[in-house]
NUTOR-740717 format. One line per field, with one value per residue (C-alpha): residue number from 0; x, y, z. Coordinates in Angstrom, 3 decimals, m for minus. Each point is the difference from the previous one (the first is absolute). Layout:
REM residues N
nr <- c(NUM/...)
c1 <- c(X/...)
c2 <- c(Y/...)
c3 <- c(Z/...)
REM end
This chain:
REM residues 182
nr <- c(0/1/2/3/4/5/6/7/8/9/10/11/12/13/14/15/16/17/18/19/20/21/22/23/24/25/26/27/28/29/30/31/32/33/34/35/36/37/38/39/40/41/42/43/44/45/46/47/48/49/50/51/52/53/54/55/56/57/58/59/60/61/62/63/64/65/66/67/68/69/70/71/72/73/74/75/76/77/78/79/80/81/82/83/84/85/86/87/88/89/90/91/92/93/94/95/96/97/98/99/100/101/102/103/104/105/106/107/108/109/110/111/112/113/114/115/116/117/118/119/120/121/122/123/124/125/126/127/128/129/130/131/132/133/134/135/136/137/138/139/140/141/142/143/144/145/146/147/148/149/150/151/152/153/154/155/156/157/158/159/160/161/162/163/164/165/166/167/168/169/170/171/172/173/174/175/176/177/178/179/180/181)
c1 <- c(m14.287/3.830/1.903/3.649/2.510/3.139/2.402/m0.667/3.750/0.995/m2.985/1.559/3.513/2.756/0.021/m1.742/m3.318/m1.729/m3.856/m1.762/m3.493/m2.218/1.827/3.232/1.151/2.003/m2.094/1.793/3.507/0.124/3.298/1.189/0.914/m1.162/1.363/1.056/m2.181/0.006/0.237/m2.019/m1.773/m1.168/m2.188/1.139/m1.708/1.942/0.957/1.756/m2.321/m0.647/m3.815/m0.018/2.265/m0.287/2.602/0.586/m0.424/0.489/1.811/m0.875/m3.368/m2.393/1.498/m1.505/0.226/m0.719/m1.659/0.855/m1.955/2.577/2.112/m3.045/m0.926/m3.475/m0.142/1.729/m0.395/0.013/m1.223/m3.259/m0.080/0.983/m2.647/m0.794/0.769/2.016/m1.747/1.885/m1.346/1.435/m0.753/m1.034/m1.280/m2.232/0.808/m0.169/2.441/m0.962/2.650/m0.096/3.813/m0.427/m1.614/1.941/m3.374/m0.126/m3.094/m0.259/m3.394/m1.032/m3.442/m1.944/2.102/2.738/3.148/2.215/0.154/3.533/0.209/2.730/m0.152/2.073/0.741/2.432/2.467/0.083/m1.796/m1.482/m2.300/m3.122/m1.064/m3.529/m0.527/m3.143/1.639/3.565/m0.141/0.522/2.052/3.456/m1.112/m1.596/3.019/1.929/m2.374/0.187/3.854/m0.347/m2.425/2.448/2.903/m1.944/m1.140/3.741/1.176/m2.638/0.752/3.675/m0.683/m2.362/2.882/2.343/m2.484/m0.830/3.580/0.523/m2.947/0.535/3.825/0.957/1.668/3.738/2.157/1.553/m3.437/m1.098/3.194/m0.573/m3.591/1.285/2.674/m2.699)
c2 <- c(4.020/m0.058/m3.149/m0.312/m2.852/0.100/m2.854/m1.282/m0.625/3.531/2.093/0.851/m0.777/2.651/m0.085/1.833/m1.620/0.238/0.283/m1.229/0.277/m2.756/0.300/m0.709/3.490/2.086/2.563/0.857/m0.596/m0.440/1.161/0.195/m2.069/m1.025/m0.713/3.203/2.870/2.807/m2.791/1.060/m1.993/1.808/m0.729/1.798/0.174/m1.249/3.538/0.452/2.085/m0.883/m0.894/m1.309/m0.645/m1.910/0.938/m2.213/2.392/m2.460/m3.353/m1.226/m1.831/1.060/1.353/3.145/1.226/3.453/0.034/2.779/0.689/1.991/1.047/1.257/m2.060/m1.490/m2.482/m2.200/m3.820/m1.656/m3.443/0.131/m3.447/m3.677/m2.885/m2.605/2.794/3.082/3.341/3.322/3.485/2.774/3.170/3.099/m2.164/m1.880/m3.299/m3.376/m2.822/m3.539/m2.500/m3.844/m0.558/m3.949/0.210/3.073/1.895/3.645/2.427/3.741/1.640/3.715/0.156/m2.565/m0.199/m2.295/1.872/m2.946/m3.869/m1.556/m3.784/m2.591/m1.030/m2.801/m0.195/m2.073/3.079/m0.441/1.379/3.430/2.299/1.156/3.458/0.947/3.885/1.907/2.757/1.191/3.185/m2.131/m2.711/1.226/0.553/m3.558/m1.401/1.521/m1.337/m3.577/0.209/1.038/m3.075/m2.485/1.364/m0.311/m3.624/m1.078/1.746/m1.853/m3.385/0.603/1.020/m3.106/m2.301/1.509/m0.420/m3.651/m0.687/1.264/m1.655/m3.323/m0.506/m2.970/m2.543/m0.172/m3.263/0.634/0.647/m3.482/m1.583/1.559/m1.442/m3.542/0.145/0.821)
c3 <- c(m14.603/m0.298/0.157/0.858/0.454/2.188/0.680/3.464/0.979/m0.782/1.087/3.424/m0.781/m0.272/m3.770/m2.979/m0.751/m3.377/0.328/m3.215/m1.141/m1.466/m3.506/1.825/m0.827/2.806/1.559/3.308/1.639/3.819/1.380/3.666/3.087/3.398/3.328/1.796/1.161/m2.913/m2.744/m3.152/m2.707/m3.084/m2.904/m3.332/m3.407/m2.784/m0.924/3.313/2.054/3.534/0.370/3.669/2.927/3.262/2.806/3.128/2.841/2.898/m0.008/3.515/0.345/m1.169/m3.153/m1.546/m3.596/m1.602/m3.463/m2.473/m3.374/m2.232/2.846/2.096/3.237/m0.435/3.192/2.540/m0.010/3.155/1.477/1.822/1.307/m0.729/0.691/m2.712/m2.608/0.095/m0.104/m0.998/m0.127/m2.417/1.891/m1.973/m3.005/2.289/m1.651/1.748/m1.065/0.946/m0.403/0.133/0.120/m0.023/m3.518/m1.164/m0.606/0.563/m0.481/0.363/0.643/m0.033/1.996/m1.905/m3.141/m0.732/m1.260/m0.542/m0.002/0.110/m0.164/m0.878/m3.572/m1.493/m3.858/m2.072/0.295/3.846/3.231/m0.140/1.925/m2.149/1.132/m0.984/0.527/m0.212/m2.445/m1.025/2.276/3.215/m1.598/1.230/3.595/m0.182/m1.137/2.836/2.599/m1.855/0.194/3.981/0.457/m1.652/2.118/3.272/m1.185/m0.592/3.169/1.985/m1.610/1.048/3.574/0.265/m1.219/2.633/2.668/m0.974/m0.067/3.433/1.657/m1.874/m0.415/m2.106/2.378/m0.811/m0.245/3.449/1.693/m1.205/1.404/3.266/m0.038/m0.676/2.755/2.564)
REM end
């Protein structure tokens, strides 16, 4: 089992992100950006080799992402449905991703085997995501999926804030004065 740590506030941000192991040594670098169809996020080794890439193929709801392992397409990630917990499917790999966005907890399963567990982790250095991945071979792909999950969680949070502001606007000073006059 491999364990990695990624700073929470930079996982799905448009900046370079260093992924460290349990000894606080840099293992991977996550580079790319989100927001527009065709945007790409890539996991690099410390030597500069591209290990995995995730590419956004659609921007409209529901968003879809293609996953590449060393520049070869290995699957497509898309949302199955959302009820109490979100469920995603990685086609071609036959992986199922279960997401509990409220608790920021994500799990990836392949048939009956858990491939990755990603949870929020707080230390004296700040807030991190802790990724426990079954083996090093699938680590870059799992990191890409984790970045997509964080991206979707942050986008859903922004969308709900916009909807709540629209449905429950804060009363303004002028509206209170109008109520007093009536």
